[in-house]
Steps between C-alpha positions, in 0.01 A plus 500: 500500500514266800206694643324452167543122522358500852214736411397273205544165674119476561457445122671156534746338264262370229164657538264615215689834468837332447366242267342763287816720481721196435304357206410831341857627503616162365246535215657838401831325440362263225533749218875531582543138406379543142603857434854422582512206274274559201796606298592131462206470254464859385866516381556139392680449171322228275686328218551737205656536159543756229196590290516409132232733341215306350505708178858392420505261203684204631464127425384286792849347534673829536235639735562196726881559490504874527607498868852370581544234767697553815590297803260522795701534831219324696441189293816489289280462183503706183203739502397790274673827589302744705671818385617447139381380164669447160526812300180531338622647177738206448231252593267652240762484232585133575135409516429679170771312326360163605780391743412274789622582854755243636514323154613755252606759761728476796292685758808587716614717218179708483529842684276566786321814630303608811129491525427799294124419473454412871432175664232237516427346843374162606149539652457160646560625851429880490270711279730789572760628744677838524787318322295413200314836489807713505757256352723494803724228358844476327664837513229630740496186728691706770173669570342186631715475829504884530117488526505291817800707639295818456220349708747417770634853487150606579496259790837652620343852486182378673694335782685829553187726523233268634620487855516880516157549351360237733647670803373839404150434353409173673515127410143463382494782246836396349386142472178589311670773285773265388244217433329754273828598335573133422148444366460830304842493332482135414169589326667780313772272385229309302495794264882565486578599131879433530766329696636822676139583616457151625826509701407842649174365623665178614736706717208659675332159554825390669486796729145422593568128550765527768324794667180301528692195646697708751188685619308181547789335685540788734132555564451139594809495721374809687139386544527129574611338832857386536431127440272556200739760372773238460280271299372795286848637419641159400241254372193726461607761240725255331236235442253742357779641275556146376126474440509802277805353320313178436203688366718658232577200279133387533370820356776534248405153363166629397607853396781459252507860377711721718256788513222279595704338766578836663141602480399174676757571771361849573151389573573344851647844602159660482362241737719635786317839520250382759777390730560869581213478747620183663875550538584745780787746525786397728414606862871528568547746218195698610648515853835605371340794303278614786716473820752753403609608852548147612698416181730797578553391860589147384754640253674700767556184714632294207830681476674201337208369298370792315785750464641514150430146412455438129613277215859603549504336843466164327864542404631705786642244737700185391245253638190645333694573194600136441149380582347753249744420223450131541118529497506726198696244306259220611191700420643580147570136432149404610339748268716404208424129549124542588410730209724334243342161572152657495554681175661195342190281501404595150838361373454157662418188300126430477192712549588852614166539698547173689872584575399843642228338710741248645752781567225674700386177669851410638484827704220355719712231666785751511307748704372223729862370542630843576250548787590157648876563470470856636304376807710207596842518344806718509456815278850487360493132416148537341608777270841337423357152433219617264734731309766223466249241390334740253847566340581128492166427315575771251851376432374150439255628233771568247658157565186313381499339152290681250259207471415518874310827475243420758768418757664840423163672558450310823842613625429864397170485691680355809740780475221760472340345812813524697580857390138610583540330851821696550335828381221464756740421776737794428224758547427396851867421584604849392241651733638301788864592445454877495403716806171666541647846435618388151268203420277673241784692350698168467221313341437779251877515421517124444189519278640786299843327468322185381330687216840517319481124483138506363592765240783278362305168538352528150847513350584164655222354292637697190830311538305190374554635152866450544500184708208305640715380801644848582208643704488179720872502558501868604186476707613177668843621579400832661220330696733233644758771578227703677393191696852472630529873561186497707670281756690807609185665620420498870236262642175658616292195590387526859664837539319812623453768230772759533380845581831695432794460282709392801252219570549334156647153475870496390611422146742198550811681377425794734573463869297685769776756550519581127126504478487789749756712318 
């Protein structure tokens, strides 16, 4: 590969070829921004209450008092129940006998029942969502967070297989096939007849989403020159991801029906077809597939680097074991915080579309800050400080008085910005800590381990139904703890990239002697 860098030096750092590859590959990441987050609107739960059939002969007074009041955990006010109504037979009897609710009848004594005739939903924000279409409320409300978790299970599966497919069949073909998978299966979701079918299709979209991102990331890293590669892998793909994320609430604002929204999100996917003739295959991959004899000769020389090294080697020696376990915990914390905050935008006070847009917008300065910090500051302190500050902001949210809702939202967005910065830093930091012989394996292992966090992230939001403060307390606590834990990681700023396990920086609690054991 050193010979490759020398052989392609005549192309320059930022010529027409590099510019074309850079921007076209960044464009392929835009759909990832909205495909990963459209569930915020598609599965939002609008205000709802039990249906009182129109053909039931009730007086106006009894129809207006047919739903019991309950205490709302967010506002502390009494609001109509979402999951129960007064027993219709008793209400009919009392109405027919001429009694008045609250005057002649103590309503606390009237028995209640579940919503036997279904629910009616407020349509001031959404025409329809999968929640309203399939009544995923009350006893079935557990299906809402499970929907997002199934998507992230698809992401986990995709992250496991995408690297192997890319290594075997090529970066370019996997990039375009997985883009097609995202587009086609999102289009099929428009016609999903039931929640199980929707989830099955959403799982496949998750597989395509992460596979597309990984293929684009690797393809750009292998084609672009070293200096441009750094910008591409940090700010480049991240900023275009944020652009797709910001596009989502703008489109959702005009398309309030979930099926129409998904249909609108599939259309940009078809515009990527012509890019097949402009984005090249990775020359490095082509060389690796064609120069078989040279590859075999190199393997024979790399006795330490290529013999029996696999994911198990991330835990084999004490030094690399502690580094791996620490990073896995940090990655999990980041995915929990990032996706919980991203999915929570619909629950914030105010306009859901504006909140989602702001949540995407704060990622722009986060990606810029991460590039600045990564270039000029300590890796360990960059990661630790952004994690710690993100956790502090989240812990402060639950301390705000209920009347200062906009201050609470500001603190949450500042926490999201800090977490996003840390997430961007940890990608590149992880690559610097591990040796060349295990770098790809280590990044893949960290990514797979972090998917556990993304799978359980929707359930952090689900905890709001028990306590509004609980998600912030949990997220803030584990984020602060991870910020302190990350201080134990070795420093890699200004250090040469390690080639072998023995060249790795030492975990602070491990001495050089123990590291070699």
